[in-house]
mmCIF file of the C-alpha atoms, coordinates in Angstrom:
data_MODEL
# 
_entry.id   MODEL 
# 
loop_
_atom_site.group_PDB 
_atom_site.id 
_atom_site.type_symbol 
_atom_site.label_atom_id 
_atom_site.label_alt_id 
_atom_site.label_comp_id 
_atom_site.label_asym_id 
_atom_site.label_entity_id 
_atom_site.label_seq_id 
_atom_site.pdbx_PDB_ins_code 
_atom_site.Cartn_x 
_atom_site.Cartn_y 
_atom_site.Cartn_z 
_atom_site.occupancy 
_atom_site.B_iso_or_equiv 
_atom_site.pdbx_formal_charge 
_atom_site.auth_seq_id 
_atom_site.auth_comp_id 
_atom_site.auth_asym_id 
_atom_site.auth_atom_id 
_atom_site.pdbx_PDB_model_num 
ATOM 1  C CA . MET A 1 1  ? -27.566 12.778 -0.312  1.00 0.00 ? 1  MET A CA 1 
ATOM 2  C CA . GLY A 1 2  ? -29.624 11.031 -2.897  1.00 0.00 ? 2  GLY A CA 1 
ATOM 3  C CA . GLY A 1 3  ? -31.907 11.673 -5.824  1.00 0.00 ? 3  GLY A CA 1 
ATOM 4  C CA . PRO A 1 4  ? -31.216 13.386 -9.115  1.00 0.00 ? 4  PRO A CA 1 
ATOM 5  C CA . ILE A 1 5  ? -27.726 14.442 -10.222 1.00 0.00 ? 5  ILE A CA 1 
ATOM 6  C CA . GLU A 1 6  ? -28.748 18.070 -9.693  1.00 0.00 ? 6  GLU A CA 1 
ATOM 7  C CA . ASN A 1 7  ? -28.362 17.428 -5.924  1.00 0.00 ? 7  ASN A CA 1 
ATOM 8  C CA . LEU A 1 8  ? -24.661 16.748 -6.463  1.00 0.00 ? 8  LEU A CA 1 
ATOM 9  C CA . TYR A 1 9  ? -24.280 19.789 -8.719  1.00 0.00 ? 9  TYR A CA 1 
ATOM 10 C CA . ASP A 1 10 ? -25.986 21.987 -6.097  1.00 0.00 ? 10 ASP A CA 1 
ATOM 11 C CA . PHE A 1 11 ? -23.617 20.701 -3.392  1.00 0.00 ? 11 PHE A CA 1 
ATOM 12 C CA . VAL A 1 12 ? -20.544 21.375 -5.528  1.00 0.00 ? 12 VAL A CA 1 
ATOM 13 C CA . ARG A 1 13 ? -21.742 24.913 -6.306  1.00 0.00 ? 13 ARG A CA 1 
ATOM 14 C CA . SER A 1 14 ? -22.523 25.707 -2.657  1.00 0.00 ? 14 SER A CA 1 
ATOM 15 C CA . ALA A 1 15 ? -19.390 24.091 -1.136  1.00 0.00 ? 15 ALA A CA 1 
ATOM 16 C CA . GLY A 1 16 ? -16.964 25.733 -3.541  1.00 0.00 ? 16 GLY A CA 1 
ATOM 17 C CA . PRO A 1 17 ? -13.397 24.590 -4.242  1.00 0.00 ? 17 PRO A CA 1 
ATOM 18 C CA . ALA A 1 18 ? -11.522 21.986 -2.220  1.00 0.00 ? 18 ALA A CA 1 
ATOM 19 C CA . PRO A 1 19 ? -7.934  23.316 -2.091  1.00 0.00 ? 19 PRO A CA 1 
ATOM 20 C CA . GLU A 1 20 ? -6.673  20.483 0.163   1.00 0.00 ? 20 GLU A CA 1 
ATOM 21 C CA . LEU A 1 21 ? -8.310  17.672 -1.794  1.00 0.00 ? 21 LEU A CA 1 
ATOM 22 C CA . LYS A 1 22 ? -6.207  14.553 -2.317  1.00 0.00 ? 22 LYS A CA 1 
ATOM 23 C CA . GLY A 1 23 ? -7.491  11.683 -4.394  1.00 0.00 ? 23 GLY A CA 1 
ATOM 24 C CA . ARG A 1 24 ? -6.665  8.369  -5.978  1.00 0.00 ? 24 ARG A CA 1 
ATOM 25 C CA . ILE A 1 25 ? -8.542  6.537  -8.748  1.00 0.00 ? 25 ILE A CA 1 
ATOM 26 C CA . ASP A 1 26 ? -8.595  2.746  -8.891  1.00 0.00 ? 26 ASP A CA 1 
ATOM 27 C CA . GLU A 1 27 ? -9.925  0.855  -11.868 1.00 0.00 ? 27 GLU A CA 1 
ATOM 28 C CA . LEU A 1 28 ? -12.036 -2.004 -10.515 1.00 0.00 ? 28 LEU A CA 1 
ATOM 29 C CA . ALA A 1 29 ? -13.275 -3.502 -13.765 1.00 0.00 ? 29 ALA A CA 1 
ATOM 30 C CA . ILE A 1 30 ? -13.270 -2.489 -17.405 1.00 0.00 ? 30 ILE A CA 1 
ATOM 31 C CA . THR A 1 31 ? -14.590 -3.816 -20.694 1.00 0.00 ? 31 THR A CA 1 
ATOM 32 C CA . PRO A 1 32 ? -14.490 -2.094 -24.080 1.00 0.00 ? 32 PRO A CA 1 
ATOM 33 C CA . THR A 1 33 ? -17.775 -0.274 -23.279 1.00 0.00 ? 33 THR A CA 1 
ATOM 34 C CA . THR A 1 34 ? -18.277 -0.407 -19.474 1.00 0.00 ? 34 THR A CA 1 
ATOM 35 C CA . ALA A 1 35 ? -16.227 0.308  -16.366 1.00 0.00 ? 35 ALA A CA 1 
ATOM 36 C CA . VAL A 1 36 ? -16.448 0.539  -12.598 1.00 0.00 ? 36 VAL A CA 1 
ATOM 37 C CA . VAL A 1 37 ? -14.017 2.846  -10.800 1.00 0.00 ? 37 VAL A CA 1 
ATOM 38 C CA . ARG A 1 38 ? -13.404 3.747  -7.166  1.00 0.00 ? 38 ARG A CA 1 
ATOM 39 C CA . ILE A 1 39 ? -12.170 7.177  -6.111  1.00 0.00 ? 39 ILE A CA 1 
ATOM 40 C CA . ASP A 1 40 ? -10.714 7.631  -2.627  1.00 0.00 ? 40 ASP A CA 1 
ATOM 41 C CA . MET A 1 41 ? -10.672 11.262 -1.509  1.00 0.00 ? 41 MET A CA 1 
ATOM 42 C CA . GLU A 1 42 ? -9.369  13.119 1.513   1.00 0.00 ? 42 GLU A CA 1 
ATOM 43 C CA . LYS A 1 43 ? -10.561 16.589 2.534   1.00 0.00 ? 43 LYS A CA 1 
ATOM 44 C CA . ASP A 1 44 ? -13.253 17.298 -0.015  1.00 0.00 ? 44 ASP A CA 1 
ATOM 45 C CA . ALA A 1 45 ? -15.007 20.684 -0.162  1.00 0.00 ? 45 ALA A CA 1 
ATOM 46 C CA . ALA A 1 46 ? -16.892 19.833 3.058   1.00 0.00 ? 46 ALA A CA 1 
ATOM 47 C CA . GLY A 1 47 ? -13.642 18.767 4.784   1.00 0.00 ? 47 GLY A CA 1 
ATOM 48 C CA . ALA A 1 48 ? -14.686 15.105 4.785   1.00 0.00 ? 48 ALA A CA 1 
ATOM 49 C CA . CYS A 1 49 ? -13.178 11.953 3.348   1.00 0.00 ? 49 CYS A CA 1 
ATOM 50 C CA . CYS A 1 50 ? -15.089 9.606  1.096   1.00 0.00 ? 50 CYS A CA 1 
ATOM 51 C CA . ASN A 1 51 ? -14.956 6.627  -1.178  1.00 0.00 ? 51 ASN A CA 1 
ATOM 52 C CA . ASP A 1 52 ? -16.870 7.125  -4.444  1.00 0.00 ? 52 ASP A CA 1 
ATOM 53 C CA . CYS A 1 53 ? -17.776 4.327  -6.819  1.00 0.00 ? 53 CYS A CA 1 
ATOM 54 C CA . LEU A 1 54 ? -18.896 5.123  -10.336 1.00 0.00 ? 54 LEU A CA 1 
ATOM 55 C CA . SER A 1 55 ? -20.264 2.982  -13.114 1.00 0.00 ? 55 SER A CA 1 
ATOM 56 C CA . LEU A 1 56 ? -19.456 4.252  -16.583 1.00 0.00 ? 56 LEU A CA 1 
ATOM 57 C CA . ILE A 1 57 ? -20.502 3.486  -20.122 1.00 0.00 ? 57 ILE A CA 1 
ATOM 58 C CA . LYS A 1 58 ? -18.707 4.359  -23.323 1.00 0.00 ? 58 LYS A CA 1 
ATOM 59 C CA . LEU A 1 59 ? -21.060 5.920  -25.873 1.00 0.00 ? 59 LEU A CA 1 
ATOM 60 C CA . ASP A 1 60 ? -19.899 7.369  -29.175 1.00 0.00 ? 60 ASP A CA 1 
ATOM 61 C CA . GLY A 1 61 ? -16.264 6.986  -28.032 1.00 0.00 ? 61 GLY A CA 1 
ATOM 62 C CA . ARG A 1 62 ? -16.809 8.970  -24.825 1.00 0.00 ? 62 ARG A CA 1 
ATOM 63 C CA . TRP A 1 63 ? -16.955 7.710  -21.205 1.00 0.00 ? 63 TRP A CA 1 
ATOM 64 C CA . GLN A 1 64 ? -20.020 8.853  -19.253 1.00 0.00 ? 64 GLN A CA 1 
ATOM 65 C CA . ALA A 1 65 ? -20.975 8.163  -15.631 1.00 0.00 ? 65 ALA A CA 1 
ATOM 66 C CA . VAL A 1 66 ? -24.356 6.476  -15.267 1.00 0.00 ? 66 VAL A CA 1 
ATOM 67 C CA . SER A 1 67 ? -24.374 6.025  -11.491 1.00 0.00 ? 67 SER A CA 1 
ATOM 68 C CA . LYS A 1 68 ? -22.463 7.114  -8.416  1.00 0.00 ? 68 LYS A CA 1 
ATOM 69 C CA . TRP A 1 69 ? -22.574 5.865  -4.860  1.00 0.00 ? 69 TRP A CA 1 
ATOM 70 C CA . PHE A 1 70 ? -20.365 6.799  -1.947  1.00 0.00 ? 70 PHE A CA 1 
ATOM 71 C CA . HIS A 1 71 ? -19.394 6.359  1.675   1.00 0.00 ? 71 HIS A CA 1 
ATOM 72 C CA . GLN A 1 72 ? -18.467 9.522  3.581   1.00 0.00 ? 72 GLN A CA 1 
ATOM 73 C CA . PHE A 1 73 ? -16.514 9.518  6.848   1.00 0.00 ? 73 PHE A CA 1 
ATOM 74 C CA . ASN A 1 74 ? -14.489 11.826 9.084   1.00 0.00 ? 74 ASN A CA 1 
ATOM 75 C CA . CYS A 1 75 ? -10.844 12.176 8.107   1.00 0.00 ? 75 CYS A CA 1 
# 
């Protein structure tokens, strides 16, 4: 999946909830205004496992994701 963030939103809406989802967030790097985090997930809404990496920026005191990339694999 690639392209605009709407693609992710469409997937989340169509896949529905993930009742068996397990996840862990690791902080990879952080400064006062930027961060990179990794999220390891098992059994997402599609039943897959994945590693997400997000870059974030802090604007007006609020963290916002500016990019997301991932690796999806069978659990």
